C-alpha positions as CSV (number, residue, x, y, z in Angstrom):
1,X,0.8,27.2,20.5
2,X,-2.1,25.3,18.9
3,X,-2.5,27.9,16.2
4,X,1.2,27.8,15.4
5,X,1.1,24.0,15.0
6,X,-2.0,24.2,12.8
7,X,-0.5,26.9,10.6
8,X,2.8,25.0,10.3
9,X,2.0,21.4,9.6
10,X,4.8,18.9,9.4
11,X,6.1,17.4,6.1
12,X,3.9,14.3,6.3
13,X,0.8,16.3,6.9
14,X,1.7,18.6,4.0
15,X,2.1,15.5,1.8
16,X,-1.2,14.1,3.0
17,X,-3.0,17.4,2.2
18,X,-1.3,17.5,-1.2
19,X,-2.4,14.0,-1.9
20,X,-6.0,14.7,-0.9
21,X,-6.1,17.9,-3.0
22,X,-5.9,15.8,-6.2
23,X,-9.5,14.6,-5.6
24,X,-10.8,17.9,-6.9
25,X,-8.4,18.0,-9.9
26,X,-9.4,16.9,-13.4
27,X,-6.2,14.7,-13.4
28,X,-7.2,13.0,-10.2
29,X,-7.3,9.5,-11.7
30,X,-3.8,9.9,-13.1
31,X,-2.7,11.2,-9.7
32,X,-4.1,8.1,-8.1
33,X,-2.2,5.9,-10.5
34,X,1.1,7.7,-9.9
35,X,0.7,7.9,-6.1
36,X,-0.1,4.2,-6.0
37,X,2.9,3.5,-8.1
38,X,5.2,5.7,-6.0
39,X,3.9,4.4,-2.7
40,X,5.0,0.9,-3.5
41,X,8.7,2.0,-3.4
42,X,9.2,5.4,-1.8
43,X,6.2,7.6,-1.3
44,X,5.1,7.7,2.4
45,X,1.3,8.4,2.0
46,X,-0.8,5.4,1.1
47,X,-3.0,5.7,-2.0
48,X,-6.0,4.8,0.0
49,X,-6.5,8.4,1.1
50,X,-6.9,9.6,-2.5
51,X,-8.9,6.5,-3.5
52,X,-11.4,7.2,-0.7
53,X,-11.7,10.9,-1.6
54,X,-12.3,10.1,-5.3
55,X,-14.8,7.4,-4.5
56,X,-16.8,9.7,-2.3
57,X,-16.8,12.3,-5.1
58,X,-18.0,9.8,-7.7
59,X,-19.3,6.6,-6.1
60,X,-20.4,5.1,-9.5
61,X,-16.7,5.1,-10.6
62,X,-15.6,3.0,-7.6
63,X,-14.5,0.0,-9.8
64,X,-12.5,2.3,-12.1
65,X,-10.7,3.9,-9.2
66,X,-9.9,0.6,-7.5
67,X,-8.6,-0.8,-10.7
68,X,-6.4,2.2,-11.4
69,X,-5.1,2.1,-7.9
70,X,-4.3,-1.7,-8.1
71,X,-2.5,-1.5,-11.4
72,X,-0.4,1.5,-10.3
73,X,0.5,-0.2,-7.0
74,X,1.4,-3.6,-8.7
75,X,3.6,-1.8,-11.3
76,X,5.2,0.1,-8.5
77,X,5.9,-3.1,-6.7
78,X,7.9,-4.2,-9.8
79,X,9.8,-0.9,-9.7
80,X,10.6,-1.5,-6.1
81,X,11.9,-5.0,-7.0
82,X,14.2,-3.5,-9.6
83,X,15.5,-0.9,-7.2
84,X,16.4,-3.7,-4.7
85,X,17.7,-6.0,-7.4
86,X,19.9,-3.7,-9.4
87,X,20.6,-0.5,-7.4
88,X,20.5,-1.3,-3.7
89,X,24.2,-0.9,-3.1
90,X,24.0,2.6,-4.6
91,X,20.7,3.9,-3.1
92,X,20.3,2.0,0.2
93,X,21.3,5.1,2.2
94,X,18.3,7.0,0.7
95,X,15.9,4.4,2.3
96,X,17.6,3.5,5.6
97,X,16.8,5.0,8.0
98,X,14.6,7.6,6.4
99,X,11.8,5.3,5.2
100,X,12.5,2.1,7.2
101,X,15.1,0.7,9.5
102,X,17.8,-1.9,8.9
103,X,16.1,-4.1,11.5
104,X,12.8,-4.0,9.6
105,X,14.6,-4.8,6.4
106,X,16.4,-7.8,7.9
107,X,13.1,-9.1,9.4
108,X,11.5,-9.0,5.9
109,X,14.4,-11.0,4.6
110,X,13.6,-13.7,7.2
111,X,9.9,-13.7,6.2
112,X,10.8,-14.2,2.6
113,X,13.0,-17.2,3.6
114,X,9.9,-18.7,5.3
115,X,7.2,-18.0,2.7
116,X,7.6,-15.3,0.1
117,X,4.1,-15.3,-1.3
118,X,2.4,-14.9,2.1
119,X,4.9,-12.2,3.1
120,X,4.1,-10.2,0.0
121,X,0.4,-10.7,0.3
122,X,0.3,-9.7,4.0
123,X,2.2,-6.5,3.2
124,X,0.0,-5.7,0.2
125,X,-3.3,-6.2,2.0
126,X,-2.6,-4.9,5.5
127,X,-1.1,-1.6,6.8
128,X,2.4,-3.1,6.9
129,X,4.7,-0.7,4.9
130,X,4.6,-2.2,1.4
131,X,7.7,-0.5,0.1
132,X,10.0,-2.4,2.5
133,X,8.8,-5.7,1.0
134,X,9.0,-4.7,-2.6
135,X,12.5,-3.4,-2.4
136,X,13.6,-6.3,-0.1
137,X,12.1,-8.7,-2.7
138,X,14.8,-7.6,-5.2
139,X,17.6,-7.7,-2.6
140,X,16.7,-11.1,-1.4
141,X,16.0,-12.5,-4.9
142,X,12.3,-13.2,-4.5
143,X,11.0,-14.3,-8.0
144,X,9.2,-11.4,-9.7
145,X,6.1,-13.6,-10.6
146,X,5.7,-14.3,-6.8
147,X,6.0,-10.6,-6.0
148,X,3.5,-9.6,-8.7
149,X,1.0,-12.3,-7.8
150,X,1.1,-11.6,-4.1
151,X,0.9,-7.9,-4.8
152,X,-2.1,-8.3,-7.2
153,X,-4.1,-10.4,-4.8
154,X,-3.4,-8.3,-1.8
155,X,-3.7,-4.9,-3.3
156,X,-6.8,-5.7,-5.3
157,X,-8.4,-7.1,-2.2
158,X,-7.6,-4.1,-0.2
159,X,-8.5,-1.4,-2.7
160,X,-11.7,-3.0,-4.0
161,X,-12.9,-3.5,-0.4
162,X,-12.3,0.2,0.4
163,X,-14.0,1.4,-2.8
164,X,-16.8,-1.2,-2.5
165,X,-17.7,-0.1,1.0
166,X,-18.0,3.5,-0.2
167,X,-20.2,2.5,-3.1
168,X,-22.5,0.4,-0.9
169,X,-22.8,2.6,2.2
170,X,-21.8,6.1,0.9
171,X,-21.0,8.8,3.4
172,X,-22.4,6.8,6.4
173,X,-19.3,4.6,6.2
174,X,-16.8,7.4,6.3
175,X,-16.3,7.6,10.1
176,X,-15.8,3.8,10.2
177,X,-13.2,3.9,7.4
178,X,-11.3,6.8,9.0
179,X,-11.2,5.1,12.5
180,X,-11.1,1.4,12.0
181,X,-10.2,0.3,8.4
182,X,-6.5,-0.3,9.0
183,X,-7.3,-2.6,11.9
184,X,-9.9,-4.5,9.8
185,X,-7.2,-5.0,7.1
186,X,-4.7,-6.2,9.6
187,X,-7.2,-8.7,11.2
188,X,-8.5,-9.8,7.8
189,X,-5.0,-10.3,6.5
190,X,-4.0,-12.4,9.5
191,X,-7.1,-14.5,9.1
192,X,-6.4,-15.1,5.4
193,X,-2.8,-16.0,6.1
194,X,-4.0,-18.4,8.8
195,X,-6.3,-19.9,6.2
196,X,-3.5,-20.4,3.7
197,X,-1.3,-22.0,6.4
198,X,-4.2,-24.3,7.4
199,X,-4.8,-25.4,3.8
200,X,-1.1,-26.1,3.4
201,X,-1.0,-28.1,6.7
202,X,-4.1,-30.2,5.7
203,X,-2.5,-31.1,2.4
């Protein structure tokens, strides 16, 4: 039974393996850009996996890879906004319930009503599914400058931390990244949000 499972991976595992395979391809940097772009609206595999693989292969290029990943992801966020803003009535059945649920989508709408920038930043920096937020931003009429600023701050922070850790610590940090990085992003994002809220309260 174990052999059968290993020889017949599910669709997500196949996509994951396909994403990783670009690390050894001459067009790996372009693949990173396109995957980061697509993940912001519909692709299920986060670009971090290819970013990590590329950085391990060429640690001296960590800033280049983090920058490419950030630009692709922020532009993808804008594409997600336009999907929600202009085409949601036509394409919503492609996203719900295949990529996220109606309950998740409605919850994001409530978060936008409370504080749109913090909602975008939290989704961009932490493991929260970013595509729900980018598409919902268009549906719920979040201003695109707010979306782009929150995406830029959150995504740059996330990708430069990942690439920087690999540049500084090299292969020794790999087990930590694989096991704990998402929790670190989640905790770090919550702490930053708490800081923003505290600053706003003090003013």
